[in-house]
DRENMARTI-29317 format. One record per residue: x, y negated, z of N, C-alpha, C in turn; chain. Coordinates in Angstrom, 1 decimal, m for minus. Example, Ala and Ser with C-alpha at 12.3 -4.5 7.8 and 13.67 -1.06 7.14 Angstrom:
<site <13.2 5.7 7.8> <12.3 4.5 7.8> <13.2 3.3 7.8> A>
<site <12.8 2.2 7.1> <13.7 1.1 7.1> <12.9 0.0 7.9> A>
This chain:
<site <11.9 24.5 m29.7> <12.7 25.6 m29.4> <12.1 26.9 m29.2> A>
<site <12.7 28.0 m29.6> <12.1 29.5 m29.4> <12.5 29.9 m28.0> A>
<site <11.7 30.6 m27.3> <11.8 31.1 m26.1> <11.7 32.6 m26.0> A>
<site <12.8 33.4 m25.4> <12.8 34.8 m25.4> <12.9 35.3 m23.9> A>
<site <12.2 36.3 m23.5> <12.5 36.8 m22.1> <13.7 38.0 m22.3> A>
<site <14.7 37.9 m21.5> <15.7 38.9 m21.5> <15.5 39.6 m20.1> A>
<site <15.0 40.9 m20.0> <14.7 41.5 m18.7> <15.9 42.2 m18.2> A>
<site <16.3 41.9 m16.9> <17.5 42.6 m16.3> <16.9 43.3 m15.0> A>
<site <17.3 44.5 m14.8> <17.1 45.2 m13.6> <18.5 45.7 m13.2> A>
<site <18.7 46.1 m11.8> <20.0 46.6 m11.4> <20.4 47.7 m12.3> A>
<site <21.7 47.6 m12.8> <22.3 48.6 m13.5> <22.0 48.5 m15.1> A>
<site <21.8 47.2 m15.5> <21.7 46.9 m16.9> <23.0 47.0 m17.5> A>
<site <23.1 47.3 m18.8> <24.3 47.3 m19.6> <24.6 45.8 m19.9> A>
<site <25.9 45.5 m19.4> <26.3 44.1 m19.5> <26.5 43.6 m20.8> A>
<site <27.2 44.3 m21.6> <27.5 44.0 m23.0> <26.3 43.7 m23.8> A>
<site <25.3 44.5 m23.7> <24.1 44.4 m24.4> <23.4 43.2 m24.1> A>
<site <23.3 42.9 m22.8> <22.6 41.7 m22.3> <23.2 40.4 m22.6> A>
<site <24.4 40.3 m22.2> <25.2 39.0 m22.4> <25.5 38.7 m23.8> A>
<site <25.7 39.7 m24.7> <25.9 39.5 m26.1> <24.6 38.8 m26.6> A>
<site <23.4 39.4 m26.3> <22.1 38.9 m26.9> <21.9 37.5 m26.3> A>
<site <22.2 37.4 m25.0> <21.8 35.9 m24.5> <22.8 35.0 m25.1> A>
<site <24.1 35.3 m25.1> <25.0 34.2 m25.6> <24.6 33.9 m27.1> A>
<site <24.5 34.9 m28.0> <24.2 34.6 m29.4> <22.8 34.0 m29.6> A>
<site <21.9 34.3 m28.9> <20.5 33.5 m29.2> <20.8 32.0 m28.6> A>
<site <21.4 31.9 m27.5> <21.5 30.5 m27.0> <22.4 29.7 m28.0> A>
<site <23.5 30.4 m28.6> <24.3 29.6 m29.5> <23.5 29.1 m30.9> A>
<site <22.4 29.8 m31.1> <21.7 29.3 m32.2> <20.4 28.7 m32.0> A>
<site <20.4 28.1 m30.8> <19.1 27.3 m30.3> <18.0 28.1 m29.7> A>
<site <18.1 29.4 m29.4> <16.9 30.1 m28.9> <17.1 30.0 m27.4> A>
<site <16.2 29.7 m26.6> <16.2 29.7 m25.1> <16.0 31.1 m24.5> A>
<site <17.2 31.8 m24.5> <17.2 33.2 m23.8> <16.9 33.1 m22.4> A>
<site <15.8 33.3 m21.9> <15.6 33.2 m20.4> <15.8 34.5 m19.7> A>
<site <16.9 34.5 m18.9> <17.1 35.7 m18.0> <16.2 35.9 m17.0> A>
<site <15.6 37.1 m17.0> <14.4 37.4 m15.9> <14.9 38.5 m15.1> A>
<site <15.0 38.3 m13.8> <15.3 39.3 m12.8> <14.1 40.0 m12.5> A>
<site <14.2 41.4 m12.5> <13.1 42.1 m12.1> <13.3 42.5 m10.6> A>
<site <14.4 42.1 m10.0> <14.7 42.4 m8.6> <14.1 41.3 m7.7> A>
<site <14.4 41.4 m6.3> <13.9 40.4 m5.4> <14.7 39.1 m5.4> A>
<site <15.7 39.1 m6.0> <16.6 37.9 m6.1> <17.2 37.5 m7.4> A>
<site <17.7 36.4 m7.6> <18.2 36.1 m9.0> <19.4 36.8 m9.4> A>
<site <20.4 37.1 m8.6> <21.6 37.8 m9.0> <21.1 39.2 m9.1> A>
<site <21.6 39.7 m10.4> <21.3 41.2 m10.7> <22.8 41.7 m11.1> A>
<site <23.1 42.9 m10.5> <24.4 43.6 m10.8> <24.0 44.5 m11.9> A>
<site <25.2 44.5 m12.8> <25.1 45.4 m14.0> <25.6 46.7 m13.7> A>
<site <25.6 47.5 m14.7> <26.1 49.0 m14.5> <27.6 49.1 m14.2> A>
<site <28.3 48.0 m14.6> <29.7 48.1 m14.4> <30.3 47.1 m13.3> A>
<site <29.2 46.6 m12.4> <29.7 45.8 m11.4> <29.7 44.3 m11.7> A>
<site <29.2 43.8 m12.9> <29.2 42.5 m13.2> <27.8 41.9 m12.8> A>
<site <27.9 40.8 m11.9> <26.6 40.3 m11.5> <26.3 39.0 m12.4> A>
<site <25.1 38.9 m12.7> <24.6 37.8 m13.6> <23.4 37.1 m12.8> A>
<site <23.4 35.7 m12.8> <22.5 34.9 m12.2> <21.3 34.8 m13.2> A>
<site <20.1 35.3 m12.9> <18.9 35.1 m13.7> <18.3 33.7 m13.6> A>
<site <17.5 33.2 m14.6> <16.9 31.9 m14.7> <15.6 32.1 m13.9> A>
<site <14.9 33.2 m13.8> <13.7 33.3 m13.1> <13.5 34.8 m12.5> A>
<site <12.6 34.8 m11.6> <12.3 36.2 m11.1> <11.0 36.6 m11.9> A>
<site <10.9 37.9 m12.1> <9.8 38.5 m12.9> <8.3 37.9 m12.3> A>
<site <8.3 37.8 m11.1> <6.9 37.4 m10.7> <6.6 35.9 m10.9> A>
<site <7.5 35.1 m11.5> <7.4 33.7 m11.9> <6.7 33.7 m13.2> A>
<site <6.9 34.7 m14.0> <6.4 34.9 m15.4> <4.7 35.0 m15.3> A>
<site <4.0 34.0 m15.5> <2.5 34.2 m15.5> <2.0 34.0 m16.8> A>
<site <2.4 33.1 m17.7> <1.9 32.7 m18.9> <2.8 33.0 m20.0> A>
<site <2.6 33.9 m20.9> <3.4 34.3 m21.9> <3.3 33.6 m23.3> A>
<site <2.3 32.5 m23.3> <2.1 31.8 m24.6> <3.1 31.1 m25.2> A>
<site <4.2 30.8 m24.2> <5.3 30.0 m24.8> <6.4 30.8 m25.2> A>
<site <6.3 32.2 m25.2> <7.4 33.1 m25.6> <7.3 33.6 m26.8> A>
<site <8.3 33.9 m27.5> <8.3 34.4 m28.9> <8.6 36.0 m28.9> A>
<site <9.0 36.4 m27.7> <9.4 37.8 m27.6> <10.0 38.3 m26.3> A>
<site <10.5 39.4 m26.3> <11.1 40.1 m25.1> <12.3 41.0 m25.6> A>
<site <13.4 40.9 m24.9> <14.4 41.9 m25.2> <14.7 42.7 m23.9> A>
<site <14.8 44.1 m24.2> <15.1 45.0 m23.1> <16.5 45.6 m23.3> A>
<site <17.5 45.3 m22.6> <18.8 45.9 m22.7> <18.9 47.3 m22.1> A>
<site <19.8 48.1 m22.3> <19.8 49.4 m21.8> <20.6 49.5 m20.5> A>
<site <21.3 50.5 m20.3> <22.1 50.7 m19.0> <21.4 51.6 m18.0> A>
<site <22.2 52.3 m17.2> <21.6 53.2 m16.1> <21.9 52.6 m14.7> A>
<site <21.2 52.4 m13.9> <19.7 52.8 m14.1> <18.8 51.7 m14.4> A>
<site <19.3 50.8 m15.0> <18.6 49.5 m15.4> <17.3 49.8 m16.1> A>
<site <17.5 50.4 m17.4> <16.5 50.8 m18.4> <15.4 51.7 m17.7> A>
<site <15.9 52.6 m16.9> <14.9 53.5 m16.1> <13.9 52.5 m15.2> A>
<site <14.6 51.6 m14.5> <13.8 50.7 m13.6> <12.9 49.8 m14.3> A>
<site <13.2 49.4 m15.5> <12.4 48.5 m16.3> <11.2 49.3 m16.8> A>
<site <11.5 50.7 m17.1> <10.4 51.6 m17.6> <9.5 51.7 m16.6> A>
<site <9.8 51.8 m15.3> <8.9 52.1 m14.3> <8.3 50.9 m13.7> A>
<site <8.7 49.7 m14.2> <7.9 48.4 m13.8> <6.6 48.0 m14.5> A>
<site <5.6 48.1 m13.9> <4.3 47.8 m14.5> <4.2 46.5 m15.1> A>
<site <4.8 45.5 m14.5> <4.6 44.2 m15.1> <5.5 44.0 m16.4> A>
<site <6.6 44.8 m16.4> <7.5 44.7 m17.6> <6.6 45.4 m18.7> A>
<site <6.1 46.5 m18.5> <5.3 47.3 m19.5> <4.1 46.3 m20.0> A>
<site <3.5 45.6 m19.1> <2.4 44.8 m19.4> <2.9 43.6 m20.4> A>
<site <4.0 43.1 m20.1> <4.6 41.8 m20.9> <4.9 42.4 m22.3> A>
<site <5.5 43.8 m22.3> <5.8 44.3 m23.7> <4.6 44.5 m24.4> A>
<site <3.6 45.2 m23.8> <2.4 45.3 m24.5> <1.7 44.0 m25.1> A>
<site <1.5 43.1 m24.1> <1.0 41.7 m24.4> <1.6 41.1 m25.8> A>
<site <3.0 40.9 m25.6> <3.7 40.3 m26.7> <3.6 41.1 m28.0> A>
<site <3.6 42.4 m27.8> <3.6 43.3 m29.0> <2.2 43.0 m29.8> A>
<site <1.2 42.9 m28.9> <m0.3 42.9 m29.5> <m0.5 41.5 m30.2> A>
<site <0.4 40.5 m29.6> <0.3 39.2 m30.2> <1.2 39.1 m31.5> A>
<site <1.8 40.0 m31.9> <2.7 40.0 m32.9> <4.1 39.5 m32.8> A>
<site <4.4 39.3 m31.4> <5.7 38.8 m31.2> <6.9 39.8 m31.0> A>
<site <8.0 39.3 m31.2> <9.1 40.3 m31.1> <9.2 41.0 m29.9> A>
<site <9.4 42.4 m30.1> <9.7 43.3 m28.8> <11.1 44.1 m29.3> A>
<site <12.1 43.9 m28.7> <13.4 44.4 m29.0> <14.0 45.2 m27.8> A>
<site <14.6 46.2 m28.2> <15.3 47.0 m27.1> <16.6 47.7 m27.6> A>
<site <17.6 47.9 m26.7> <18.8 48.5 m27.3> <19.4 49.6 m26.3> A>
<site <20.0 50.6 m26.8> <20.5 51.6 m26.0> <19.5 52.5 m25.3> A>
<site <19.3 52.6 m24.1> <18.2 53.3 m23.5> <16.9 52.4 m23.4> A>
<site <17.1 51.1 m23.6> <16.0 50.2 m23.6> <14.6 50.7 m24.2> A>
<site <14.8 51.5 m25.5> <13.6 51.8 m26.1> <12.6 52.8 m25.3> A>
<site <13.1 53.3 m24.2> <12.3 54.1 m23.3> <11.1 53.2 m22.7> A>
<site <11.4 51.9 m22.4> <10.4 51.0 m22.1> <9.5 50.8 m23.1> A>
<site <10.0 50.6 m24.4> <8.8 50.3 m25.4> <8.0 51.6 m25.6> A>
<site <8.6 52.8 m25.4> <7.8 54.1 m25.6> <6.8 54.2 m24.5> A>
<site <7.0 53.7 m23.3> <6.1 53.9 m22.2> <5.1 52.9 m22.4> A>
<site <5.5 51.7 m23.0> <4.4 50.6 m23.4> <3.4 51.0 m24.4> A>
<site <3.9 52.1 m25.2> <2.9 52.7 m26.2> <3.1 52.0 m27.6> A>
<site <4.2 51.1 m27.8> <4.3 50.3 m28.9> <5.1 51.1 m30.0> A>
<site <5.7 52.3 m29.8> <6.6 52.8 m30.8> <5.8 54.0 m31.6> A>
<site <4.6 54.2 m31.3> <3.8 55.2 m31.8> <3.8 54.8 m33.5> A>
<site <4.3 55.9 m34.2> <4.2 55.7 m35.7> <5.3 54.6 m36.1> A>
<site <6.3 54.1 m35.4> <7.2 53.2 m35.6> <8.7 53.9 m35.7> A>
<site <9.5 53.3 m36.7> <10.7 53.8 m36.9> <11.6 53.0 m35.7> A>
<site <12.5 53.7 m35.1> <13.4 53.1 m34.0> <14.6 53.8 m33.9> A>
<site <15.5 53.3 m33.0> <16.9 54.1 m32.8> <17.0 53.7 m31.2> A>
<site <18.1 54.5 m30.7> <18.3 54.5 m29.4> <19.7 55.1 m29.1> A>
<site <20.2 55.1 m27.9> <21.4 55.7 m27.5> <21.1 57.3 m27.7> A>
<site <22.2 58.0 m28.3> <21.9 59.4 m28.5> <21.5 60.2 m27.2> A>
<site <20.4 60.9 m27.4> <19.9 61.8 m26.3> <18.6 61.1 m25.8> A>
<site <18.5 59.8 m25.8> <17.3 59.2 m25.2> <16.1 59.4 m26.1> A>
<site <16.3 59.8 m27.3> <15.1 60.2 m28.2> <14.4 61.4 m27.9> A>
<site <15.1 62.2 m27.0> <14.4 63.4 m26.5> <13.3 63.0 m25.4> A>
<site <13.4 61.9 m24.7> <12.5 61.3 m23.8> <11.4 60.7 m24.4> A>
<site <11.5 60.3 m25.7> <10.4 59.7 m26.5> <9.7 60.4 m27.5> A>
<site <8.4 60.9 m27.2> <7.7 61.8 m28.1> <7.3 60.9 m29.3> A>
<site <7.0 59.5 m29.1> <6.4 58.8 m30.2> <7.4 58.1 m31.3> A>
<site <8.7 58.4 m31.0> <9.6 57.7 m31.8> <9.9 58.4 m33.1> A>
<site <10.0 57.8 m34.1> <10.5 58.2 m35.6> <11.9 57.9 m35.5> A>
<site <12.8 58.7 m35.0> <14.2 58.2 m34.7> <15.1 58.1 m36.0> A>
<site <15.7 57.1 m36.0> <16.7 56.8 m37.1> <18.1 56.6 m36.5> A>
<site <19.2 57.0 m37.2> <20.5 57.0 m36.7> <21.3 55.7 m37.2> A>
<site <20.6 54.6 m37.4> <21.1 53.5 m38.0> <21.7 52.5 m36.8> A>
<site <22.5 51.6 m37.1> <23.0 50.7 m36.0> <21.8 49.8 m35.5> A>
<site <21.0 49.4 m36.3> <19.8 48.6 m35.9> <18.7 49.0 m36.8> A>
<site <17.5 49.1 m36.2> <16.2 49.4 m36.9> <15.1 48.5 m36.7> A>
<site <14.7 47.9 m37.8> <13.5 47.0 m37.8> <12.3 47.6 m38.3> A>
<site <11.1 47.6 m37.7> <9.9 47.9 m38.1> <8.9 47.0 m37.6> A>
<site <8.4 46.1 m38.5> <7.4 45.0 m38.0> <8.1 44.2 m37.1> A>
<site <7.5 43.9 m36.0> <8.0 43.0 m34.9> <8.9 43.8 m33.8> A>
<site <9.3 45.1 m34.1> <10.1 45.8 m33.2> <11.4 45.9 m33.9> A>
<site <12.4 45.7 m33.0> <13.9 45.7 m33.4> <14.6 46.6 m32.3> A>
<site <15.1 47.6 m32.8> <16.0 48.6 m31.7> <17.4 48.7 m32.2> A>
<site <18.3 49.1 m31.2> <19.5 49.2 m31.5> <20.2 50.5 m30.8> A>
<site <21.4 50.9 m31.0> <22.0 52.1 m30.5> <22.7 52.0 m29.2> A>
<site <23.5 50.9 m29.0> <24.2 50.9 m27.7> <25.2 49.7 m27.8> A>
<site <26.2 49.8 m26.7> <27.0 48.6 m26.4> <27.9 48.2 m27.7> A>
<site <28.3 49.1 m28.5> <29.1 48.7 m29.7> <28.3 48.2 m30.8> A>
<site <26.9 48.3 m30.7> <26.0 47.7 m31.7> <25.3 46.5 m31.2> A>
<site <25.8 46.0 m30.1> <25.2 44.7 m29.5> <25.3 43.6 m30.4> A>
<site <26.4 43.4 m31.2> <26.5 42.2 m32.0> <25.7 42.3 m33.1> A>
<site <25.5 43.3 m33.6> <24.6 43.6 m34.8> <23.0 43.4 m34.5> A>
<site <22.8 44.0 m33.3> <21.3 43.8 m32.7> <21.1 42.3 m32.4> A>
<site <22.1 41.5 m31.8> <21.9 40.1 m31.6> <21.9 39.5 m32.9> A>
<site <22.6 39.7 m33.8> <22.4 39.1 m35.2> <21.0 39.3 m35.8> A>
<site <20.5 40.5 m35.8> <19.2 40.7 m36.1> <18.1 40.0 m35.4> A>
<site <18.2 39.9 m34.2> <17.3 38.9 m33.3> <17.4 37.5 m33.8> A>
<site <18.6 37.0 m34.0> <18.8 35.7 m34.6> <18.1 35.5 m36.0> A>
<site <18.3 36.4 m36.8> <17.8 36.3 m38.2> <16.2 36.3 m38.0> A>
<site <15.7 37.3 m37.2> <14.2 37.3 m37.0> <13.5 36.0 m36.4> A>
<site <14.3 35.4 m35.4> <13.7 34.2 m34.8> <14.2 33.1 m35.5> A>
<site <15.3 32.8 m36.0> <15.7 31.7 m36.6> <16.0 31.6 m38.2> A>
<site <16.0 32.7 m38.7> <16.2 32.8 m40.1> <17.6 33.2 m40.4> A>
<site <17.6 33.6 m41.8> <18.9 34.2 m42.4> <20.0 33.1 m42.2> A>
<site <19.7 31.9 m42.5> <20.8 30.9 m42.5> <21.5 30.8 m41.1> A>
<site <20.7 30.8 m40.2> <21.3 30.7 m38.7> <22.1 31.9 m38.3> A>
<site <21.6 33.1 m38.9> <22.4 34.3 m38.7> <23.7 34.2 m39.4> A>
<site <23.7 33.7 m40.6> <25.0 33.6 m41.4> <25.9 32.7 m40.7> A>
<site <25.3 31.6 m40.2> <26.1 30.5 m39.6> <26.8 31.2 m38.2> A>
<site <26.0 31.9 m37.6> <26.5 32.5 m36.5> <27.7 33.5 m36.6> A>
<site <27.4 34.4 m37.8> <28.6 35.3 m38.1> <29.8 34.7 m38.4> A>
<site <29.7 33.4 m39.1> <30.9 32.7 m39.3> <31.6 32.1 m38.0> A>
<site <30.7 31.6 m37.2> <31.2 31.1 m35.9> <32.0 32.1 m35.0> A>
<site <31.5 33.4 m35.1> <32.0 34.4 m34.3> <33.2 35.2 m35.1> A>
<site <33.3 34.7 m36.3> <34.4 35.3 m37.1> <34.0 36.7 m37.6> A>
<site <32.9 37.1 m37.6> <32.4 38.4 m38.0> <32.5 38.4 m39.6> A>
<site <32.1 37.3 m40.2> <32.3 37.4 m41.6> <33.6 37.7 m42.1> A>
<site <34.6 37.5 m41.4> <36.0 38.0 m41.8> <36.2 39.3 m41.9> A>
<site <35.4 40.2 m41.2> <35.7 41.7 m41.2> <34.5 42.5 m41.5> A>
<site <33.3 41.9 m41.6> <32.1 42.8 m42.0> <31.2 41.9 m42.8> A>
<site <30.7 42.5 m43.8> <29.7 41.9 m44.6> <28.6 42.7 m44.7> A>
<site <28.4 43.8 m44.0> <27.4 44.9 m44.3> <26.1 44.6 m43.4> A>
<site <26.2 43.9 m42.4> <25.1 43.6 m41.5> <24.8 42.2 m41.5> A>
């Protein structure tokens, strides 16, 4: 089974985090929720608390993980950007050719980690001004090698579908689209 780290800090964007976690788990990916706080419960930007699976300081060995996902949200994404251990994890997974994904304000974490240099990416409008290395695209989801980025809460479903396709293949992604009835309304992503 594939394992992915989903990093949460106080003020994360709930729609982005929960959509990714849910859709990955539905398709057999072990989306491990990681709290960067001192306790397992992390409160999102809109007052929804989520119980994490582990604390960040419990993550020692990254060899069993296929990637990391960084949700947006204020001040969650800013806190993740300032967390040296999160930056180290992003850098190590990227250097190993593993998936590094971020949505909304989350790409600011990837930028600080130095993995966006010369890469195409997207983010929530306005955050591109904080990122000197980004080659900004205004698409819903942008894939460049092992980096996947997306725009914001409304694009979370498409972001998650792209993560599923990257990790589990196109057939699993199509199966998920059918299961969530997205195939009834959209065939473009």
